[in-house]
All heavy atoms as atom14 arrays in JSON, in Angstrom:
{
  "sequence": "MKEIDAVKNERFVTLRYAELTPGPANIEAIDKIAKAMHPEAF",
  "atom14_mask": [
    [1, 1, 1, 1, 1, 1, 1, 1, 0, 0, 0, 0, 0, 0],
    [1, 1, 1, 1, 1, 1, 1, 1, 1, 0, 0, 0, 0, 0],
    [1, 1, 1, 1, 1, 1, 1, 1, 1, 0, 0, 0, 0, 0],
    [1, 1, 1, 1, 1, 1, 1, 1, 0, 0, 0, 0, 0, 0],
    [1, 1, 1, 1, 1, 1, 1, 1, 0, 0, 0, 0, 0, 0],
    [1, 1, 1, 1, 1, 0, 0, 0, 0, 0, 0, 0, 0, 0],
    [1, 1, 1, 1, 1, 1, 1, 0, 0, 0, 0, 0, 0, 0],
    [1, 1, 1, 1, 1, 1, 1, 1, 1, 0, 0, 0, 0, 0],
    [1, 1, 1, 1, 1, 1, 1, 1, 0, 0, 0, 0, 0, 0],
    [1, 1, 1, 1, 1, 1, 1, 1, 1, 0, 0, 0, 0, 0],
    [1, 1, 1, 1, 1, 1, 1, 1, 1, 1, 1, 0, 0, 0],
    [1, 1, 1, 1, 1, 1, 1, 1, 1, 1, 1, 0, 0, 0],
    [1, 1, 1, 1, 1, 1, 1, 0, 0, 0, 0, 0, 0, 0],
    [1, 1, 1, 1, 1, 1, 1, 0, 0, 0, 0, 0, 0, 0],
    [1, 1, 1, 1, 1, 1, 1, 1, 0, 0, 0, 0, 0, 0],
    [1, 1, 1, 1, 1, 1, 1, 1, 1, 1, 1, 0, 0, 0],
    [1, 1, 1, 1, 1, 1, 1, 1, 1, 1, 1, 1, 0, 0],
    [1, 1, 1, 1, 1, 0, 0, 0, 0, 0, 0, 0, 0, 0],
    [1, 1, 1, 1, 1, 1, 1, 1, 1, 0, 0, 0, 0, 0],
    [1, 1, 1, 1, 1, 1, 1, 1, 0, 0, 0, 0, 0, 0],
    [1, 1, 1, 1, 1, 1, 1, 0, 0, 0, 0, 0, 0, 0],
    [1, 1, 1, 1, 1, 1, 1, 0, 0, 0, 0, 0, 0, 0],
    [1, 1, 1, 1, 0, 0, 0, 0, 0, 0, 0, 0, 0, 0],
    [1, 1, 1, 1, 1, 1, 1, 0, 0, 0, 0, 0, 0, 0],
    [1, 1, 1, 1, 1, 0, 0, 0, 0, 0, 0, 0, 0, 0],
    [1, 1, 1, 1, 1, 1, 1, 1, 0, 0, 0, 0, 0, 0],
    [1, 1, 1, 1, 1, 1, 1, 1, 0, 0, 0, 0, 0, 0],
    [1, 1, 1, 1, 1, 1, 1, 1, 1, 0, 0, 0, 0, 0],
    [1, 1, 1, 1, 1, 0, 0, 0, 0, 0, 0, 0, 0, 0],
    [1, 1, 1, 1, 1, 1, 1, 1, 0, 0, 0, 0, 0, 0],
    [1, 1, 1, 1, 1, 1, 1, 1, 0, 0, 0, 0, 0, 0],
    [1, 1, 1, 1, 1, 1, 1, 1, 1, 0, 0, 0, 0, 0],
    [1, 1, 1, 1, 1, 1, 1, 1, 0, 0, 0, 0, 0, 0],
    [1, 1, 1, 1, 1, 0, 0, 0, 0, 0, 0, 0, 0, 0],
    [1, 1, 1, 1, 1, 1, 1, 1, 1, 0, 0, 0, 0, 0],
    [1, 1, 1, 1, 1, 0, 0, 0, 0, 0, 0, 0, 0, 0],
    [1, 1, 1, 1, 1, 1, 1, 1, 0, 0, 0, 0, 0, 0],
    [1, 1, 1, 1, 1, 1, 1, 1, 1, 1, 0, 0, 0, 0],
    [1, 1, 1, 1, 1, 1, 1, 0, 0, 0, 0, 0, 0, 0],
    [1, 1, 1, 1, 1, 1, 1, 1, 1, 0, 0, 0, 0, 0],
    [1, 1, 1, 1, 1, 0, 0, 0, 0, 0, 0, 0, 0, 0],
    [1, 1, 1, 1, 1, 1, 1, 1, 1, 1, 1, 0, 0, 0]
  ],
  "atom14_positions": [
    [[0.82, -1.2, 0.0], [0.0, 0.0, 0.0], [0.86, 1.27, 0.0], [0.41, 2.28, -0.48], [-0.93, 0.01, 1.21], [-1.99, -1.07, 1.21], [-3.2, -0.93, -0.08], [-4.14, 0.45, 0.45], [0.0, 0.0, 0.0], [0.0, 0.0, 0.0], [0.0, 0.0, 0.0], [0.0, 0.0, 0.0], [0.0, 0.0, 0.0], [0.0, 0.0, 0.0]],
    [[2.07, 1.19, 0.54], [2.88, 2.4, 0.64], [3.29, 2.96, -0.72], [3.7, 4.12, -0.8], [4.12, 2.13, 1.48], [5.13, 1.21, 0.85], [6.31, 0.99, 1.76], [7.31, 0.05, 1.1], [8.48, -0.14, 1.94], [0.0, 0.0, 0.0], [0.0, 0.0, 0.0], [0.0, 0.0, 0.0], [0.0, 0.0, 0.0], [0.0, 0.0, 0.0]],
    [[3.15, 2.18, -1.78], [3.5, 2.65, -3.12], [2.34, 3.29, -3.87], [2.52, 3.83, -4.96], [4.07, 1.49, -3.94], [5.34, 0.89, -3.35], [6.47, 1.91, -3.21], [6.63, 2.76, -4.11], [7.18, 1.85, -2.19], [0.0, 0.0, 0.0], [0.0, 0.0, 0.0], [0.0, 0.0, 0.0], [0.0, 0.0, 0.0], [0.0, 0.0, 0.0]],
    [[1.16, 3.25, -3.31], [-0.02, 3.84, -3.95], [0.08, 5.36, -3.88], [0.43, 5.93, -2.86], [-1.31, 3.33, -3.28], [-1.45, 1.83, -3.52], [-2.53, 4.09, -3.78], [-2.61, 1.2, -2.79], [0.0, 0.0, 0.0], [0.0, 0.0, 0.0], [0.0, 0.0, 0.0], [0.0, 0.0, 0.0], [0.0, 0.0, 0.0], [0.0, 0.0, 0.0]],
    [[-0.24, 6.02, -5.0], [-0.14, 7.47, -5.1], [-0.88, 8.2, -3.98], [-0.36, 9.15, -3.4], [-0.66, 7.93, -6.47], [-0.46, 9.41, -6.69], [0.7, 9.86, -6.63], [-1.46, 10.11, -6.92], [0.0, 0.0, 0.0], [0.0, 0.0, 0.0], [0.0, 0.0, 0.0], [0.0, 0.0, 0.0], [0.0, 0.0, 0.0], [0.0, 0.0, 0.0]],
    [[-2.08, 7.76, -3.66], [-2.87, 8.42, -2.61], [-2.18, 8.33, -1.25], [-2.22, 9.29, -0.48], [-4.27, 7.8, -2.52], [0.0, 0.0, 0.0], [0.0, 0.0, 0.0], [0.0, 0.0, 0.0], [0.0, 0.0, 0.0], [0.0, 0.0, 0.0], [0.0, 0.0, 0.0], [0.0, 0.0, 0.0], [0.0, 0.0, 0.0], [0.0, 0.0, 0.0]],
    [[-1.54, 7.23, -0.98], [-0.84, 7.06, 0.29], [0.42, 7.94, 0.3], [0.69, 8.64, 1.28], [-0.48, 5.58, 0.55], [0.38, 5.43, 1.79], [-1.75, 4.75, 0.68], [0.0, 0.0, 0.0], [0.0, 0.0, 0.0], [0.0, 0.0, 0.0], [0.0, 0.0, 0.0], [0.0, 0.0, 0.0], [0.0, 0.0, 0.0], [0.0, 0.0, 0.0]],
    [[1.17, 7.91, -0.77], [2.38, 8.73, -0.86], [2.07, 10.22, -0.67], [2.85, 10.94, -0.07], [3.06, 8.55, -2.22], [3.76, 7.23, -2.4], [4.41, 7.18, -3.76], [5.17, 5.9, -3.98], [5.79, 5.86, -5.32], [0.0, 0.0, 0.0], [0.0, 0.0, 0.0], [0.0, 0.0, 0.0], [0.0, 0.0, 0.0], [0.0, 0.0, 0.0]],
    [[0.94, 10.66, -1.19], [0.57, 12.08, -1.14], [-0.47, 12.4, -0.07], [-1.02, 13.49, -0.05], [0.07, 12.52, -2.51], [1.16, 12.43, -3.54], [2.18, 13.12, -3.44], [1.01, 11.57, -4.53], [0.0, 0.0, 0.0], [0.0, 0.0, 0.0], [0.0, 0.0, 0.0], [0.0, 0.0, 0.0], [0.0, 0.0, 0.0], [0.0, 0.0, 0.0]],
    [[-0.73, 11.42, 0.8], [-1.67, 11.58, 1.91], [-3.03, 12.11, 1.45], [-3.61, 13.01, 2.04], [-1.07, 12.48, 2.99], [0.18, 11.89, 3.61], [0.73, 12.71, 4.75], [-0.04, 13.4, 5.42], [1.95, 12.64, 4.95], [0.0, 0.0, 0.0], [0.0, 0.0, 0.0], [0.0, 0.0, 0.0], [0.0, 0.0, 0.0], [0.0, 0.0, 0.0]],
    [[-3.55, 11.5, 0.39], [-4.87, 11.87, -0.13], [-5.84, 10.73, 0.11], [-6.25, 10.03, -0.82], [-4.78, 12.19, -1.62], [-3.98, 13.43, -1.93], [-4.02, 13.73, -3.38], [-3.74, 12.5, -4.14], [-3.12, 12.46, -5.29], [-2.72, 13.55, -5.85], [-2.91, 11.31, -5.9], [0.0, 0.0, 0.0], [0.0, 0.0, 0.0], [0.0, 0.0, 0.0]],
    [[-6.2, 10.53, 1.34], [-7.15, 9.49, 1.71], [-7.9, 9.93, 2.95], [-7.46, 10.82, 3.67], [-6.47, 8.14, 1.93], [-5.37, 8.17, 2.96], [-5.65, 7.96, 4.3], [-4.06, 8.41, 2.6], [-4.66, 8.0, 5.25], [-3.05, 8.45, 3.54], [-3.35, 8.24, 4.87], [0.0, 0.0, 0.0], [0.0, 0.0, 0.0], [0.0, 0.0, 0.0]],
    [[-9.03, 9.32, 3.17], [-9.86, 9.6, 4.35], [-9.93, 8.34, 5.18], [-10.27, 7.27, 4.67], [-11.28, 10.05, 3.94], [-12.14, 10.31, 5.16], [-11.22, 11.27, 3.04], [0.0, 0.0, 0.0], [0.0, 0.0, 0.0], [0.0, 0.0, 0.0], [0.0, 0.0, 0.0], [0.0, 0.0, 0.0], [0.0, 0.0, 0.0], [0.0, 0.0, 0.0]],
    [[-9.6, 8.46, 6.44], [-9.67, 7.32, 7.34], [-11.04, 7.29, 8.0], [-11.47, 8.28, 8.59], [-8.57, 7.43, 8.43], [-7.31, 7.53, 7.78], [-8.58, 6.22, 9.33], [0.0, 0.0, 0.0], [0.0, 0.0, 0.0], [0.0, 0.0, 0.0], [0.0, 0.0, 0.0], [0.0, 0.0, 0.0], [0.0, 0.0, 0.0], [0.0, 0.0, 0.0]],
    [[-11.72, 6.17, 7.87], [-13.04, 6.01, 8.47], [-13.04, 4.85, 9.46], [-12.33, 3.87, 9.25], [-14.09, 5.74, 7.38], [-14.26, 6.82, 6.32], [-15.22, 6.33, 5.25], [-14.76, 8.11, 6.93], [0.0, 0.0, 0.0], [0.0, 0.0, 0.0], [0.0, 0.0, 0.0], [0.0, 0.0, 0.0], [0.0, 0.0, 0.0], [0.0, 0.0, 0.0]],
    [[-13.84, 4.98, 10.49], [-14.02, 3.9, 11.46], [-14.93, 2.84, 10.85], [-15.71, 3.11, 9.95], [-14.66, 4.42, 12.75], [-13.85, 5.45, 13.49], [-14.56, 5.98, 14.74], [-15.76, 6.73, 14.37], [-17.0, 6.38, 14.71], [-17.24, 5.34, 15.47], [-18.03, 7.1, 14.32], [0.0, 0.0, 0.0], [0.0, 0.0, 0.0], [0.0, 0.0, 0.0]],
    [[-14.85, 1.62, 11.35], [-15.69, 0.53, 10.85], [-17.17, 0.92, 10.94], [-17.94, 0.67, 10.01], [-15.43, -0.76, 11.64], [-16.3, -1.9, 11.2], [-16.03, -2.57, 10.01], [-17.4, -2.29, 11.95], [-16.83, -3.62, 9.58], [-18.21, -3.33, 11.53], [-17.92, -3.98, 10.35], [-18.73, -5.01, 9.93], [0.0, 0.0, 0.0], [0.0, 0.0, 0.0]],
    [[-17.56, 1.54, 12.04], [-18.96, 1.93, 12.23], [-19.42, 2.91, 11.16], [-20.6, 2.96, 10.81], [-19.16, 2.54, 13.61], [0.0, 0.0, 0.0], [0.0, 0.0, 0.0], [0.0, 0.0, 0.0], [0.0, 0.0, 0.0], [0.0, 0.0, 0.0], [0.0, 0.0, 0.0], [0.0, 0.0, 0.0], [0.0, 0.0, 0.0], [0.0, 0.0, 0.0]],
    [[-18.49, 3.7, 10.61], [-18.84, 4.65, 9.57], [-18.97, 3.98, 8.2], [-19.57, 4.54, 7.29], [-17.78, 5.76, 9.5], [-17.76, 6.62, 10.74], [-16.59, 7.56, 10.8], [-15.49, 7.21, 10.29], [-16.74, 8.64, 11.37], [0.0, 0.0, 0.0], [0.0, 0.0, 0.0], [0.0, 0.0, 0.0], [0.0, 0.0, 0.0], [0.0, 0.0, 0.0]],
    [[-18.43, 2.8, 8.07], [-18.48, 2.07, 6.8], [-19.67, 1.13, 6.68], [-20.01, 0.69, 5.59], [-17.19, 1.25, 6.63], [-15.91, 2.06, 6.52], [-14.7, 1.14, 6.58], [-15.9, 2.87, 5.24], [0.0, 0.0, 0.0], [0.0, 0.0, 0.0], [0.0, 0.0, 0.0], [0.0, 0.0, 0.0], [0.0, 0.0, 0.0], [0.0, 0.0, 0.0]],
    [[-20.27, 0.79, 7.8], [-21.4, -0.13, 7.81], [-22.69, 0.67, 7.96], [-22.68, 1.76, 8.52], [-21.26, -1.15, 8.95], [-21.11, -0.46, 10.18], [-20.05, -2.05, 8.73], [0.0, 0.0, 0.0], [0.0, 0.0, 0.0], [0.0, 0.0, 0.0], [0.0, 0.0, 0.0], [0.0, 0.0, 0.0], [0.0, 0.0, 0.0], [0.0, 0.0, 0.0]],
    [[-23.81, 0.16, 7.48], [-25.07, 0.89, 7.57], [-25.42, 1.26, 9.01], [-25.36, 0.43, 9.91], [-26.1, -0.08, 6.99], [-25.31, -0.99, 6.11], [-23.97, -1.12, 6.79], [0.0, 0.0, 0.0], [0.0, 0.0, 0.0], [0.0, 0.0, 0.0], [0.0, 0.0, 0.0], [0.0, 0.0, 0.0], [0.0, 0.0, 0.0], [0.0, 0.0, 0.0]],
    [[-25.76, 2.52, 9.2], [-26.16, 2.97, 10.52], [-25.98, 4.47, 10.67], [-25.58, 5.17, 9.73], [0.0, 0.0, 0.0], [0.0, 0.0, 0.0], [0.0, 0.0, 0.0], [0.0, 0.0, 0.0], [0.0, 0.0, 0.0], [0.0, 0.0, 0.0], [0.0, 0.0, 0.0], [0.0, 0.0, 0.0], [0.0, 0.0, 0.0], [0.0, 0.0, 0.0]],
    [[-26.26, 5.0, 11.85], [-26.19, 6.44, 12.1], [-24.79, 7.03, 11.9], [-24.65, 8.21, 11.61], [-26.62, 6.59, 13.55], [-27.19, 5.28, 13.96], [-26.73, 4.25, 13.0], [0.0, 0.0, 0.0], [0.0, 0.0, 0.0], [0.0, 0.0, 0.0], [0.0, 0.0, 0.0], [0.0, 0.0, 0.0], [0.0, 0.0, 0.0], [0.0, 0.0, 0.0]],
    [[-23.76, 6.23, 12.06], [-22.4, 6.75, 11.89], [-22.09, 7.12, 10.44], [-21.11, 7.8, 10.16], [-21.38, 5.74, 12.41], [0.0, 0.0, 0.0], [0.0, 0.0, 0.0], [0.0, 0.0, 0.0], [0.0, 0.0, 0.0], [0.0, 0.0, 0.0], [0.0, 0.0, 0.0], [0.0, 0.0, 0.0], [0.0, 0.0, 0.0], [0.0, 0.0, 0.0]],
    [[-22.95, 6.69, 9.5], [-22.75, 7.07, 8.1], [-22.8, 8.58, 7.93], [-22.14, 9.13, 7.05], [-23.81, 6.44, 7.2], [-23.66, 4.95, 7.06], [-24.64, 4.26, 6.84], [-22.46, 4.41, 7.19], [0.0, 0.0, 0.0], [0.0, 0.0, 0.0], [0.0, 0.0, 0.0], [0.0, 0.0, 0.0], [0.0, 0.0, 0.0], [0.0, 0.0, 0.0]],
    [[-23.55, 9.26, 8.77], [-23.64, 10.72, 8.71], [-22.26, 11.32, 8.95], [-21.84, 12.24, 8.24], [-24.67, 11.24, 9.73], [-26.05, 10.71, 9.36], [-24.66, 12.76, 9.78], [-27.1, 10.89, 10.43], [0.0, 0.0, 0.0], [0.0, 0.0, 0.0], [0.0, 0.0, 0.0], [0.0, 0.0, 0.0], [0.0, 0.0, 0.0], [0.0, 0.0, 0.0]],
    [[-21.53, 10.82, 9.93], [-20.18, 11.31, 10.22], [-19.25, 11.02, 9.04], [-18.41, 11.86, 8.69], [-19.63, 10.65, 11.48], [-20.37, 11.01, 12.74], [-19.9, 10.18, 13.93], [-18.68, 9.89, 14.0], [-20.74, 9.84, 14.77], [0.0, 0.0, 0.0], [0.0, 0.0, 0.0], [0.0, 0.0, 0.0], [0.0, 0.0, 0.0], [0.0, 0.0, 0.0]],
    [[-19.4, 9.86, 8.45], [-18.56, 9.49, 7.32], [-18.78, 10.42, 6.14], [-17.82, 10.87, 5.5], [-18.83, 8.05, 6.91], [0.0, 0.0, 0.0], [0.0, 0.0, 0.0], [0.0, 0.0, 0.0], [0.0, 0.0, 0.0], [0.0, 0.0, 0.0], [0.0, 0.0, 0.0], [0.0, 0.0, 0.0], [0.0, 0.0, 0.0], [0.0, 0.0, 0.0]],
    [[-20.03, 10.73, 5.85], [-20.35, 11.64, 4.75], [-19.72, 13.01, 5.0], [-19.16, 13.63, 4.1], [-21.88, 11.75, 4.57], [-22.43, 10.42, 4.06], [-22.24, 12.9, 3.62], [-23.93, 10.31, 4.12], [0.0, 0.0, 0.0], [0.0, 0.0, 0.0], [0.0, 0.0, 0.0], [0.0, 0.0, 0.0], [0.0, 0.0, 0.0], [0.0, 0.0, 0.0]],
    [[-19.79, 13.47, 6.23], [-19.21, 14.76, 6.59], [-17.69, 14.74, 6.39], [-17.12, 15.66, 5.81], [-19.56, 15.09, 8.04], [-19.14, 16.49, 8.42], [-19.53, 17.44, 7.71], [-18.43, 16.64, 9.44], [0.0, 0.0, 0.0], [0.0, 0.0, 0.0], [0.0, 0.0, 0.0], [0.0, 0.0, 0.0], [0.0, 0.0, 0.0], [0.0, 0.0, 0.0]],
    [[-17.03, 13.7, 6.84], [-15.57, 13.58, 6.69], [-15.17, 13.57, 5.22], [-14.22, 14.23, 4.82], [-15.05, 12.3, 7.34], [-14.98, 12.33, 8.84], [-14.39, 11.02, 9.35], [-14.36, 10.94, 10.84], [-13.79, 9.66, 11.3], [0.0, 0.0, 0.0], [0.0, 0.0, 0.0], [0.0, 0.0, 0.0], [0.0, 0.0, 0.0], [0.0, 0.0, 0.0]],
    [[-15.9, 12.8, 4.42], [-15.58, 12.68, 3.0], [-15.81, 14.02, 2.3], [-14.97, 14.46, 1.5], [-16.4, 11.56, 2.35], [-15.97, 10.21, 2.92], [-16.25, 11.58, 0.82], [-16.89, 9.06, 2.57], [0.0, 0.0, 0.0], [0.0, 0.0, 0.0], [0.0, 0.0, 0.0], [0.0, 0.0, 0.0], [0.0, 0.0, 0.0], [0.0, 0.0, 0.0]],
    [[-16.91, 14.68, 2.6], [-17.21, 15.97, 1.98], [-16.14, 17.0, 2.33], [-15.68, 17.75, 1.45], [-18.58, 16.45, 2.43], [0.0, 0.0, 0.0], [0.0, 0.0, 0.0], [0.0, 0.0, 0.0], [0.0, 0.0, 0.0], [0.0, 0.0, 0.0], [0.0, 0.0, 0.0], [0.0, 0.0, 0.0], [0.0, 0.0, 0.0], [0.0, 0.0, 0.0]],
    [[-15.72, 17.05, 3.58], [-14.67, 18.0, 3.99], [-13.34, 17.69, 3.33], [-12.58, 18.61, 3.0], [-14.53, 17.99, 5.51], [-15.67, 18.69, 6.2], [-15.53, 18.64, 7.71], [-16.71, 19.38, 8.38], [-16.67, 19.26, 9.83], [0.0, 0.0, 0.0], [0.0, 0.0, 0.0], [0.0, 0.0, 0.0], [0.0, 0.0, 0.0], [0.0, 0.0, 0.0]],
    [[-13.05, 16.42, 3.11], [-11.8, 16.05, 2.46], [-11.82, 16.41, 0.97], [-10.81, 16.85, 0.42], [-11.55, 14.54, 2.63], [0.0, 0.0, 0.0], [0.0, 0.0, 0.0], [0.0, 0.0, 0.0], [0.0, 0.0, 0.0], [0.0, 0.0, 0.0], [0.0, 0.0, 0.0], [0.0, 0.0, 0.0], [0.0, 0.0, 0.0], [0.0, 0.0, 0.0]],
    [[-12.97, 16.24, 0.34], [-13.06, 16.49, -1.09], [-13.27, 17.97, -1.43], [-12.82, 18.42, -2.48], [-14.2, 15.66, -1.69], [-13.93, 14.17, -1.62], [-15.26, 13.2, -2.34], [-14.95, 13.5, -4.08], [0.0, 0.0, 0.0], [0.0, 0.0, 0.0], [0.0, 0.0, 0.0], [0.0, 0.0, 0.0], [0.0, 0.0, 0.0], [0.0, 0.0, 0.0]],
    [[-13.97, 18.69, -0.54], [-14.3, 20.1, -0.81], [-14.08, 20.95, 0.45], [-15.03, 21.52, 0.99], [-15.76, 20.22, -1.26], [-16.05, 19.44, -2.5], [-15.65, 19.85, -3.75], [-16.69, 18.27, -2.69], [-16.03, 18.96, -4.64], [-16.66, 17.99, -4.03], [0.0, 0.0, 0.0], [0.0, 0.0, 0.0], [0.0, 0.0, 0.0], [0.0, 0.0, 0.0]],
    [[-12.83, 21.07, 0.91], [-12.57, 21.81, 2.16], [-12.98, 23.29, 2.07], [-13.33, 23.89, 3.09], [-11.07, 21.66, 2.36], [-10.53, 21.33, 1.03], [-11.61, 20.6, 0.3], [0.0, 0.0, 0.0], [0.0, 0.0, 0.0], [0.0, 0.0, 0.0], [0.0, 0.0, 0.0], [0.0, 0.0, 0.0], [0.0, 0.0, 0.0], [0.0, 0.0, 0.0]],
    [[-12.98, 23.83, 0.87], [-13.35, 25.24, 0.71], [-14.81, 25.51, 1.04], [-15.2, 26.64, 1.3], [-13.03, 25.72, -0.72], [-13.94, 25.16, -1.79], [-13.64, 23.74, -2.24], [-12.64, 23.14, -1.81], [-14.43, 23.22, -3.04], [0.0, 0.0, 0.0], [0.0, 0.0, 0.0], [0.0, 0.0, 0.0], [0.0, 0.0, 0.0], [0.0, 0.0, 0.0]],
    [[-15.64, 24.48, 1.06], [-17.06, 24.63, 1.33], [-17.36, 24.66, 2.83], [-18.49, 24.9, 3.22], [-17.85, 23.51, 0.67], [0.0, 0.0, 0.0], [0.0, 0.0, 0.0], [0.0, 0.0, 0.0], [0.0, 0.0, 0.0], [0.0, 0.0, 0.0], [0.0, 0.0, 0.0], [0.0, 0.0, 0.0], [0.0, 0.0, 0.0], [0.0, 0.0, 0.0]],
    [[-16.33, 24.42, 3.65], [-16.57, 24.35, 5.09], [-15.86, 25.42, 5.85], [-14.89, 25.89, 5.73], [-16.16, 22.97, 5.63], [-17.03, 21.88, 5.09], [-16.73, 21.24, 3.9], [-18.17, 21.5, 5.77], [-17.53, 20.25, 3.4], [-18.99, 20.5, 5.28], [-18.66, 19.88, 4.08], [0.0, 0.0, 0.0], [0.0, 0.0, 0.0], [0.0, 0.0, 0.0]]
  ]
}
């Protein structure tokens, strides 16, 4: 994994297991992903 471009350039979002599985934590995951992709909107 250390050779992947996203890892080398630190362009990834770390999510907890609870954020990846269906449930209320998905709201937090959406927020994290949106802030990572469009930080200027926040």
